[in-house]
Structures are given as structure tokens and as C-alpha cells.
N, CA, C and O atoms as a DFTB+ gen file, in Angstrom:
524 C
 N C O
     1  1      -7.166       0.398       7.936
     2  2      -6.650      -0.952       7.817
     3  2      -7.405      -1.667       6.697
     4  3      -8.621      -1.524       6.570
     5  1      -6.701      -2.413       5.914
     6  2      -7.302      -3.206       4.848
     7  2      -7.605      -4.596       5.406
     8  3      -6.738      -5.248       5.989
     9  1      -8.833      -5.032       5.220
    10  2      -9.204      -6.376       5.627
    11  2      -9.335      -7.248       4.389
    12  3      -9.927      -6.839       3.391
    13  1      -8.792      -8.426       4.458
    14  2      -8.882      -9.358       3.342
    15  2     -10.141     -10.192       3.503
    16  3     -10.105     -11.309       4.020
    17  1     -11.257      -9.629       3.050
    18  2     -12.541     -10.317       3.145
    19  2     -12.793     -11.091       1.846
    20  3     -12.252     -10.729       0.801
    21  1     -13.597     -12.136       1.899
    22  2     -13.815     -12.951       0.696
    23  2     -14.377     -12.181      -0.489
    24  3     -14.139     -12.564      -1.634
    25  1     -15.120     -11.099      -0.241
    26  2     -15.729     -10.344      -1.327
    27  2     -14.739      -9.404      -2.032
    28  3     -15.052      -8.871      -3.096
    29  1     -13.573      -9.201      -1.461
    30  2     -12.594      -8.275      -2.015
    31  2     -12.044      -8.792      -3.345
    32  3     -11.573      -9.925      -3.440
    33  1     -12.113      -7.952      -4.353
    34  2     -11.544      -8.313      -5.656
    35  2     -10.045      -8.016      -5.600
    36  3      -9.635      -6.890      -5.317
    37  1      -9.241      -9.031      -5.870
    38  2      -7.787      -8.904      -5.803
    39  2      -7.212      -9.249      -7.164
    40  3      -7.514     -10.300      -7.730
    41  1      -6.381      -8.355      -7.685
    42  2      -5.758      -8.544      -8.996
    43  2      -4.247      -8.407      -8.867
    44  3      -3.746      -7.397      -8.373
    45  1      -3.523      -9.432      -9.315
    46  2      -2.064      -9.399      -9.320
    47  2      -1.583      -8.959     -10.694
    48  3      -2.038      -9.474     -11.716
    49  1      -0.672      -8.018     -10.711
    50  2      -0.019      -7.641     -11.963
    51  2       1.077      -8.670     -12.202
    52  3       1.999      -8.793     -11.396
    53  1       0.984      -9.399     -13.286
    54  2       1.912     -10.505     -13.521
    55  2       3.342     -10.008     -13.735
    56  3       4.286     -10.595     -13.205
    57  1       3.506      -8.940     -14.500
    58  2       4.845      -8.424     -14.775
    59  2       5.326      -7.547     -13.622
    60  3       4.533      -6.816     -13.028
    61  1       6.613      -7.613     -13.304
    62  2       7.137      -6.772     -12.226
    63  2       7.052      -5.292     -12.595
    64  3       7.033      -4.928     -13.770
    65  1       7.002      -4.448     -11.560
    66  2       6.910      -3.009     -11.774
    67  2       8.087      -2.309     -11.092
    68  3       8.755      -2.873     -10.225
    69  1       8.314      -1.072     -11.508
    70  2       9.342      -0.226     -10.909
    71  2       8.824       0.255      -9.554
    72  3       7.815       0.958      -9.495
    73  1       9.489      -0.107      -8.486
    74  2       9.014       0.234      -7.156
    75  2       9.271       1.679      -6.775
    76  3       8.947       2.084      -5.659
    77  1       9.842       2.465      -7.667
    78  2       9.922       3.901      -7.429
    79  2       8.561       4.548      -7.646
    80  3       8.336       5.680      -7.218
    81  1       7.642       3.829      -8.313
    82  2       6.282       4.328      -8.512
    83  2       5.570       4.444      -7.175
    84  3       5.667       3.565      -6.318
    85  1       4.860       5.537      -7.018
    86  2       4.014       5.737      -5.853
    87  2       2.566       5.479      -6.224
    88  3       2.280       4.716      -7.147
    89  1       1.656       6.117      -5.504
    90  2       0.231       5.931      -5.727
    91  2      -0.156       6.306      -7.157
    92  3      -0.827       5.532      -7.840
    93  1       0.263       7.485      -7.610
    94  2      -0.136       7.948      -8.944
    95  2       0.420       7.066     -10.048
    96  3      -0.290       6.758     -11.005
    97  1       1.674       6.655      -9.932
    98  2       2.284       5.791     -10.944
    99  2       1.627       4.425     -11.003
   100  3       1.397       3.897     -12.091
   101  1       1.319       3.843      -9.847
   102  2       0.671       2.533      -9.821
   103  2      -0.781       2.618     -10.290
   104  3      -1.271       1.708     -10.958
   105  1      -1.469       3.708      -9.944
   106  2      -2.845       3.888     -10.423
   107  2      -2.859       4.016     -11.947
   108  3      -3.758       3.492     -12.605
   109  1      -1.873       4.708     -12.507
   110  2      -1.778       4.816     -13.969
   111  2      -1.506       3.456     -14.600
   112  3      -2.047       3.153     -15.663
   113  1      -0.676       2.631     -13.962
   114  2      -0.423       1.273     -14.461
   115  2      -1.706       0.441     -14.442
   116  3      -1.957      -0.341     -15.359
   117  1      -2.509       0.612     -13.404
   118  2      -3.780      -0.118     -13.332
   119  2      -4.643       0.209     -14.539
   120  3      -5.240      -0.682     -15.143
   121  1      -4.709       1.491     -14.890
   122  2      -5.554       1.909     -16.009
   123  2      -4.968       1.503     -17.349
   124  3      -5.667       0.923     -18.180
   125  1      -3.696       1.799     -17.570
   126  2      -3.096       1.618     -18.894
   127  2      -2.703       0.177     -19.183
   128  3      -2.983      -0.332     -20.269
   129  1      -2.070      -0.477     -18.246
   130  2      -1.531      -1.816     -18.489
   131  2      -2.536      -2.910     -18.129
   132  3      -2.731      -3.855     -18.893
   133  1      -3.171      -2.778     -16.964
   134  2      -4.084      -3.821     -16.498
   135  2      -5.506      -3.623     -17.005
   136  3      -6.345      -4.513     -16.859
   137  1      -5.787      -2.465     -17.599
   138  2      -7.132      -2.118     -18.093
   139  2      -8.169      -2.269     -16.984
   140  3      -9.248      -2.823     -17.196
   141  1      -7.827      -1.769     -15.799
   142  2      -8.719      -1.846     -14.641
   143  2      -8.837      -0.467     -14.006
   144  3      -7.938       0.364     -14.134
   145  1      -9.932      -0.232     -13.331
   146  2     -10.186       1.046     -12.685
   147  2      -9.579       1.060     -11.283
   148  3     -10.023       0.298     -10.424
   149  1      -8.576       1.903     -11.028
   150  2      -7.969       1.927      -9.695
   151  2      -8.919       2.449      -8.611
   152  3      -8.657       2.262      -7.423
   153  1     -10.026       3.105      -9.011
   154  2     -11.006       3.627      -8.061
   155  2     -12.134       2.631      -7.784
   156  3     -13.122       2.989      -7.142
   157  1     -12.006       1.402      -8.252
   158  2     -13.066       0.401      -8.125
   159  2     -13.150      -0.226      -6.738
   160  3     -14.137      -0.895      -6.433
   161  1     -12.155      -0.029      -5.902
   162  2     -12.125      -0.677      -4.596
   163  2     -11.395      -2.008      -4.615
   164  3     -11.250      -2.652      -3.576
   165  1     -10.934      -2.425      -5.787
   166  2     -10.153      -3.663      -5.887
   167  2      -8.774      -3.447      -5.277
   168  3      -8.286      -2.320      -5.206
   169  1      -8.164      -4.519      -4.846
   170  2      -6.806      -4.487      -4.311
   171  2      -5.867      -4.956      -5.410
   172  3      -5.988      -6.080      -5.898
   173  1      -4.943      -4.109      -5.796
   174  2      -3.977      -4.428      -6.841
   175  2      -2.650      -4.783      -6.181
   176  3      -2.169      -4.060      -5.308
   177  1      -2.063      -5.894      -6.600
   178  2      -0.823      -6.388      -5.998
   179  2       0.269      -6.387      -7.064
   180  3       0.077      -6.897      -8.167
   181  1       1.416      -5.807      -6.716
   182  2       2.560      -5.710      -7.621
   183  2       3.791      -6.286      -6.935
   184  3       3.892      -6.277      -5.709
   185  1       4.720      -6.785      -7.734
   186  2       6.006      -7.234      -7.181
   187  2       7.126      -6.477      -7.860
   188  3       6.975      -5.976      -8.974
   189  1       8.249      -6.402      -7.174
   190  2       9.414      -5.760      -7.788
   191  2      10.148      -6.768      -8.674
   192  3       9.842      -7.960      -8.667
   193  1      11.103      -6.274      -9.422
   194  2      11.818      -7.104     -10.397
   195  2      12.536      -8.274      -9.734
   196  3      12.550      -9.377     -10.280
   197  1      13.127      -8.050      -8.573
   198  2      13.877      -9.116      -7.903
   199  2      12.996     -10.068      -7.109
   200  3      13.461     -11.117      -6.662
   201  1      11.725      -9.711      -6.930
   202  2      10.816     -10.588      -6.189
   203  2      11.057     -10.577      -4.695
   204  3      10.779     -11.565      -4.014
   205  1      11.569      -9.475      -4.176
   206  2      11.849      -9.377      -2.743
   207  2      10.810      -8.537      -2.004
   208  3      10.869      -8.405      -0.782
   209  1       9.855      -7.968      -2.750
   210  2       8.871      -7.098      -2.112
   211  2       7.567      -7.078      -2.905
   212  3       7.533      -7.372      -4.099
   213  1       6.493      -6.720      -2.194
   214  2       5.171      -6.543      -2.778
   215  2       4.699      -5.130      -2.480
   216  3       5.020      -4.569      -1.433
   217  1       3.938      -4.557      -3.400
   218  2       3.210      -3.317      -3.142
   219  2       1.756      -3.590      -3.463
   220  3       1.432      -4.236      -4.460
   221  1       0.873      -3.080      -2.589
   222  2      -0.561      -3.266      -2.780
   223  2      -1.226      -1.903      -2.772
   224  3      -0.942      -1.065      -1.916
   225  1      -2.110      -1.691      -3.732
   226  2      -2.795      -0.418      -3.901
   227  2      -4.299      -0.654      -3.828
   228  3      -4.826      -1.558      -4.476
   229  1      -4.985       0.169      -3.033
   230  2      -6.432       0.026      -2.893
   231  2      -7.044       1.392      -2.617
   232  3      -6.491       2.185      -1.856
   233  1      -8.190       1.662      -3.239
   234  2      -8.935       2.895      -3.009
   235  2     -10.156       2.573      -2.154
   236  3     -10.884       1.626      -2.453
   237  1     -10.394       3.355      -1.081
   238  2     -11.497       3.048      -0.161
   239  2     -12.579       4.124      -0.114
   240  3     -13.310       4.210       0.873
   241  1     -12.696       4.931      -1.139
   242  2     -13.660       6.027      -1.299
   243  2     -13.260       7.295      -0.553
   244  3     -13.908       8.328      -0.720
   245  1     -12.227       7.247       0.251
   246  2     -11.695       8.439       0.912
   247  2     -10.288       8.754       0.448
   248  3      -9.813       9.881       0.583
   249  1      -9.629       7.752      -0.097
   250  2      -8.264       7.917      -0.562
   251  2      -7.641       6.567      -0.865
   252  3      -8.280       5.523      -0.731
   253  1      -6.402       6.608      -1.269
   254  2      -5.676       5.387      -1.608
   255  2      -4.892       4.874      -0.414
   256  3      -4.389       5.645       0.403
   257  1      -4.801       3.572      -0.333
   258  2      -3.883       2.876       0.565
   259  2      -2.751       2.341      -0.295
   260  3      -2.992       1.749      -1.348
   261  1      -1.531       2.545       0.143
   262  2      -0.364       1.953      -0.507
   263  2       0.396       1.185       0.564
   264  3       0.928       1.767       1.510
   265  1       0.437      -0.118       0.398
   266  2       1.043      -0.996       1.389
   267  2       2.264      -1.649       0.774
   268  3       2.205      -2.140      -0.353
   269  1       3.357      -1.658       1.494
   270  2       4.582      -2.305       1.022
   271  2       4.930      -3.447       1.965
   272  3       4.911      -3.292       3.186
   273  1       5.243      -4.579       1.388
   274  2       5.699      -5.740       2.158
   275  2       7.052      -6.140       1.596
   276  3       7.141      -6.614       0.464
   277  1       8.107      -5.951       2.383
   278  2       9.445      -6.349       1.954
   279  2       9.882      -7.533       2.804
   280  3       9.825      -7.490       4.033
   281  1      10.312      -8.579       2.136
   282  2      10.730      -9.791       2.837
   283  2      12.127      -9.604       3.402
   284  3      13.017      -9.104       2.714
   285  1      12.320     -10.001       4.645
   286  2      13.625      -9.839       5.271
   287  2      14.632     -10.858       4.746
   288  3      15.839     -10.620       4.785
   289  1      14.137     -11.985       4.258
   290  2      15.021     -13.004       3.682
   291  2      14.374     -13.592       2.442
   292  3      13.157     -13.769       2.389
   293  1      15.179     -13.888       1.466
   294  2      14.710     -14.607       0.294
   295  2      13.854     -13.782      -0.651
   296  3      13.728     -12.564      -0.525
   297  1      13.271     -14.503      -1.605
   298  2      12.436     -13.909      -2.639
   299  2      11.093     -14.623      -2.659
   300  3      10.914     -15.665      -2.028
   301  1      10.168     -14.052      -3.385
   302  2       8.871     -14.700      -3.538
   303  2       9.053     -16.098      -4.109
   304  3       9.784     -16.290      -5.080
   305  1       8.395     -17.055      -3.513
   306  2       8.501     -18.437      -3.984
   307  2       7.476     -18.754      -5.054
   308  3       7.616     -19.744      -5.771
   309  1       6.429     -17.911      -5.176
   310  2       5.367     -18.166      -6.140
   311  2       4.920     -16.850      -6.758
   312  3       4.762     -15.845      -6.066
   313  1       4.722     -16.871      -8.052
   314  2       4.111     -15.754      -8.764
   315  2       3.537     -16.314     -10.059
   316  3       4.203     -17.112     -10.718
   317  1       2.341     -15.929     -10.440
   318  2       1.723     -16.506     -11.647
   319  2       2.437     -16.063     -12.919
   320  3       3.029     -14.986     -12.976
   321  1       2.369     -16.902     -13.917
   322  2       2.881     -16.560     -15.247
   323  2       1.778     -16.833     -16.249
   324  3       1.093     -17.852     -16.173
   325  1       1.613     -15.929     -17.174
   326  2       0.592     -16.078     -18.206
   327  2       1.009     -15.231     -19.397
   328  3       1.155     -14.015     -19.280
   329  1       1.197     -15.869     -20.534
   330  2       1.621     -15.151     -21.725
   331  2       0.482     -14.376     -22.373
   332  3       0.724     -13.477     -23.178
   333  1      -0.759     -14.715     -22.030
   334  2      -1.919     -14.123     -22.691
   335  2      -2.586     -13.021     -21.869
   336  3      -3.481     -12.340     -22.368
   337  1      -2.169     -12.839     -20.637
   338  2      -2.801     -11.847     -19.772
   339  2      -1.739     -11.131     -18.947
   340  3      -0.656     -11.668     -18.712
   341  1      -2.053      -9.931     -18.515
   342  2      -1.121      -9.187     -17.667
   343  2      -1.640      -9.076     -16.239
   344  3      -1.025      -8.427     -15.393
   345  1      -2.778      -9.715     -15.980
   346  2      -3.365      -9.662     -14.646
   347  2      -3.863     -11.052     -14.250
   348  3      -4.313     -11.825     -15.096
   349  1      -3.777     -11.357     -12.956
   350  2      -4.192     -12.661     -12.446
   351  2      -5.091     -12.438     -11.221
   352  3      -4.647     -11.836     -10.244
   353  1      -6.343     -12.912     -11.254
   354  2      -7.201     -12.755     -10.076
   355  2      -6.755     -13.699      -8.961
   356  3      -6.210     -14.773      -9.214
   357  1      -6.996     -13.279      -7.744
   358  2      -6.585     -14.064      -6.585
   359  2      -7.676     -13.968      -5.523
   360  3      -8.345     -12.941      -5.408
   361  1      -7.853     -15.020      -4.761
   362  2      -8.799     -15.027      -3.645
   363  2      -8.113     -14.451      -2.404
   364  3      -6.886     -14.459      -2.302
   365  1      -8.913     -13.953      -1.469
   366  2      -8.378     -13.329      -0.264
   367  2      -7.505     -14.296       0.543
   368  3      -6.446     -13.909       1.037
   369  1      -7.942     -15.541       0.677
   370  2      -7.159     -16.504       1.461
   371  2      -5.840     -16.845       0.753
   372  3      -4.844     -17.145       1.413
   373  1      -5.830     -16.800      -0.578
   374  2      -4.591     -17.045      -1.312
   375  2      -3.604     -15.889      -1.111
   376  3      -2.399     -16.110      -0.986
   377  1      -4.122     -14.660      -1.081
   378  2      -3.244     -13.513      -0.838
   379  2      -2.633     -13.582       0.557
   380  3      -1.470     -13.227       0.746
   381  1      -3.413     -14.038       1.533
   382  2      -2.876     -14.195       2.888
   383  2      -1.669     -15.126       2.893
   384  3      -0.677     -14.866       3.574
   385  1      -1.758     -16.197       2.139
   386  2      -0.635     -17.138       2.039
   387  2       0.545     -16.479       1.326
   388  3       1.688     -16.625       1.758
   389  1       0.276     -15.758       0.241
   390  2       1.333     -15.103      -0.531
   391  2       2.063     -14.053       0.293
   392  3       3.282     -13.925       0.182
   393  1       1.338     -13.296       1.119
   394  2       1.959     -12.253       1.938
   395  2       3.013     -12.845       2.866
   396  3       4.003     -12.185       3.183
   397  1       2.806     -14.077       3.300
   398  2       3.787     -14.744       4.163
   399  2       4.744     -15.620       3.367
   400  3       5.385     -16.517       3.915
   401  1       4.832     -15.347       2.062
   402  2       5.756     -16.028       1.153
   403  2       5.477     -17.524       1.056
   404  3       6.393     -18.334       0.914
   405  1       4.214     -17.869       1.133
   406  2       3.810     -19.258       0.962
   407  2       3.496     -19.559      -0.495
   408  3       3.746     -18.739      -1.378
   409  1       2.956     -20.718      -0.729
   410  2       2.618     -21.174      -2.072
   411  2       1.095     -21.301      -2.198
   412  3       0.538     -22.352      -1.880
   413  1       0.414     -20.237      -2.660
   414  2      -1.055     -20.277      -2.718
   415  2      -1.611     -21.376      -3.607
   416  3      -2.711     -21.871      -3.361
   417  1      -0.870     -21.765      -4.635
   418  2      -1.387     -22.809      -5.532
   419  2      -1.280     -24.199      -4.909
   420  3      -1.900     -25.139      -5.407
   421  1      -0.510     -24.349      -3.835
   422  2      -0.379     -25.642      -3.172
   423  2      -1.102     -25.701      -1.830
   424  3      -1.210     -26.769      -1.228
   425  1      -1.596     -24.556      -1.360
   426  2      -2.324     -24.528      -0.088
   427  2      -3.698     -25.165      -0.289
   428  3      -4.314     -25.012      -1.343
   429  1      -4.158     -25.862       0.706
   430  2      -5.452     -26.537       0.629
   431  2      -6.450     -25.782       1.501
   432  3      -6.201     -25.524       2.678
   433  1      -7.577     -25.439       0.900
   434  2      -8.621     -24.699       1.591
   435  2      -9.932     -25.459       1.474
   436  3     -10.142     -26.217       0.527
   437  1     -10.799     -25.250       2.433
   438  2     -12.131     -25.855       2.353
   439  2     -12.883     -25.205       1.192
   440  3     -12.736     -24.008       0.950
   441  1     -13.688     -25.991       0.475
   442  2     -14.461     -25.393      -0.621
   443  2     -15.500     -24.420      -0.077
   444  3     -15.974     -24.558       1.051
   445  1     -15.844     -23.437      -0.900
   446  2     -16.869     -22.474      -0.499
   447  2     -18.199     -23.197      -0.339
   448  3     -18.642     -23.899      -1.248
   449  1     -18.833     -23.025       0.810
   450  2     -20.095     -23.703       1.061
   451  2     -21.186     -23.117       0.183
   452  3     -22.000     -23.842      -0.391
   453  1     -21.191     -21.805       0.088
   454  2     -22.181     -21.108      -0.712
   455  2     -21.488     -19.898      -1.317
   456  3     -21.300     -18.892      -0.632
   457  1     -21.105     -19.973      -2.584
   458  2     -20.329     -18.888      -3.198
   459  2     -21.065     -17.549      -3.142
   460  3     -22.291     -17.493      -3.236
   461  1     -20.301     -16.489      -2.988
   462  2     -20.863     -15.152      -2.969
   463  2     -21.106     -14.674      -4.387
   464  3     -20.364     -15.048      -5.296
   465  1     -22.129     -13.856      -4.600
   466  2     -22.353     -13.311      -5.944
   467  2     -21.179     -12.439      -6.366
   468  3     -20.569     -11.766      -5.535
   469  1     -20.866     -12.452      -7.646
   470  2     -19.740     -11.671      -8.148
   471  2     -20.023     -10.184      -8.108
   472  3     -19.100      -9.387      -7.939
   473  1     -21.284      -9.788      -8.258
   474  2     -21.642      -8.381      -8.327
   475  2     -22.287      -7.960      -7.015
   476  3     -23.251      -8.588      -6.579
   477  1     -21.780      -6.917      -6.380
   478  2     -22.320      -6.476      -5.099
   479  2     -23.743      -5.944      -5.250
   480  3     -24.513      -6.013      -4.292
   481  1     -24.127      -5.408      -6.435
   482  2     -25.486      -4.944      -6.658
   483  2     -26.464      -6.110      -6.619
   484  3     -27.575      -5.977      -6.105
   485  1     -26.052      -7.255      -7.162
   486  2     -26.901      -8.443      -7.109
   487  2     -27.109      -8.881      -5.670
   488  3     -28.208      -9.287      -5.291
   489  1     -26.054      -8.799      -4.871
   490  2     -26.158      -9.204      -3.481
   491  2     -27.120      -8.309      -2.725
   492  3     -27.904      -8.789      -1.908
   493  1     -27.068      -7.002      -2.993
   494  2     -27.949      -6.069      -2.316
   495  2     -29.401      -6.286      -2.726
   496  3     -30.304      -6.237      -1.891
   497  1     -29.621      -6.527      -4.021
   498  2     -30.992      -6.709      -4.475
   499  2     -31.571      -8.040      -3.988
   500  3     -32.757      -8.110      -3.665
   501  1     -30.762      -9.081      -3.932
   502  2     -31.270     -10.365      -3.473
   503  2     -31.532     -10.352      -1.974
   504  3     -32.466     -11.008      -1.512
   505  1     -30.722      -9.613      -1.194
   506  2     -30.964      -9.553       0.250
   507  2     -32.192      -8.710       0.546
   508  3     -32.921      -9.009       1.491
   509  1     -32.445      -7.658      -0.237
   510  2     -33.635      -6.847       0.003
   511  2     -34.884      -7.590      -0.460
   512  3     -35.965      -7.366       0.086
   513  1     -34.762      -8.471      -1.454
   514  2     -35.894      -9.251      -1.936
   515  2     -36.339     -10.280      -0.900
   516  3     -37.512     -10.652      -0.850
   517  1     -35.393     -10.739      -0.068
   518  2     -35.710     -11.746       0.949
   519  2     -36.462     -11.156       2.132
   520  3     -37.111     -11.887       2.879
   521  1     -36.381      -9.843       2.310
   522  2     -36.996      -9.205       3.484
   523  2     -38.457      -9.042       3.345
   524  3     -39.109      -8.522       4.251
């Protein structure tokens, strides 16, 4: 099971993809188009051309997870647009809203009380330094 924890790096592919792609095709898109490592543990989110479904790809050190979310009614109400980039970072709580076809840019969340370090190595070294 994939847990949407705050430390999870989530990247949305802005342009729609061919949903006939499986794990290998989406992993190749991560490398070639998004310039990201599909083995990094990040969660990659893709949408189909019509905006009626999402595919999410994640590697957990034992293998890939490929998750499909198809909406029973309607289309995605929100998706980022950016002419200068092909990838859009997203927070875990924003993805939770998007999965239920909400509007992550209009949802209101409490501010982070104490932001987490961006690099997990920094977090490990700082926690061991405190001991």
C-alpha cells in the first residue's frame, strides 16, 4: 500500500500520456521526458488525454507500484499548466484532494509548523546529532 506521507516527493507530469503505457513505458517517460529517476522512490502522477483517469507510478525498493484511478463521472477539474516545465511538484495533502477530483489550489490547509528537511540524508544526520 502506498501511504501519502508529507515526506513523499510527488511529481505530476503536466502533459497527458498514453494510458496504454505500463510500468516500463511510464518509467521511460520519467527518465526521458521528466528528467527524473523512476527508482528514486518519488510518486509520479500522470493523466490521460481526456482527463478521466490518473495513473501513479512509484518504486519501493522491491518493485514498482502502478495505481490507476478512473473517475466514474466527469473529468479532472484541476491540472497544472506550465509552458516552461513538464513536471509540477505537489504536496501529499494536495494529491489527496486531487485523487477525489477536488481543487488542490483552492483547498485551505494549516501551515507547516516545522517544515521537514528536503533531503532525507540531512534528516538522518541531524537526528543522530541530537542523540
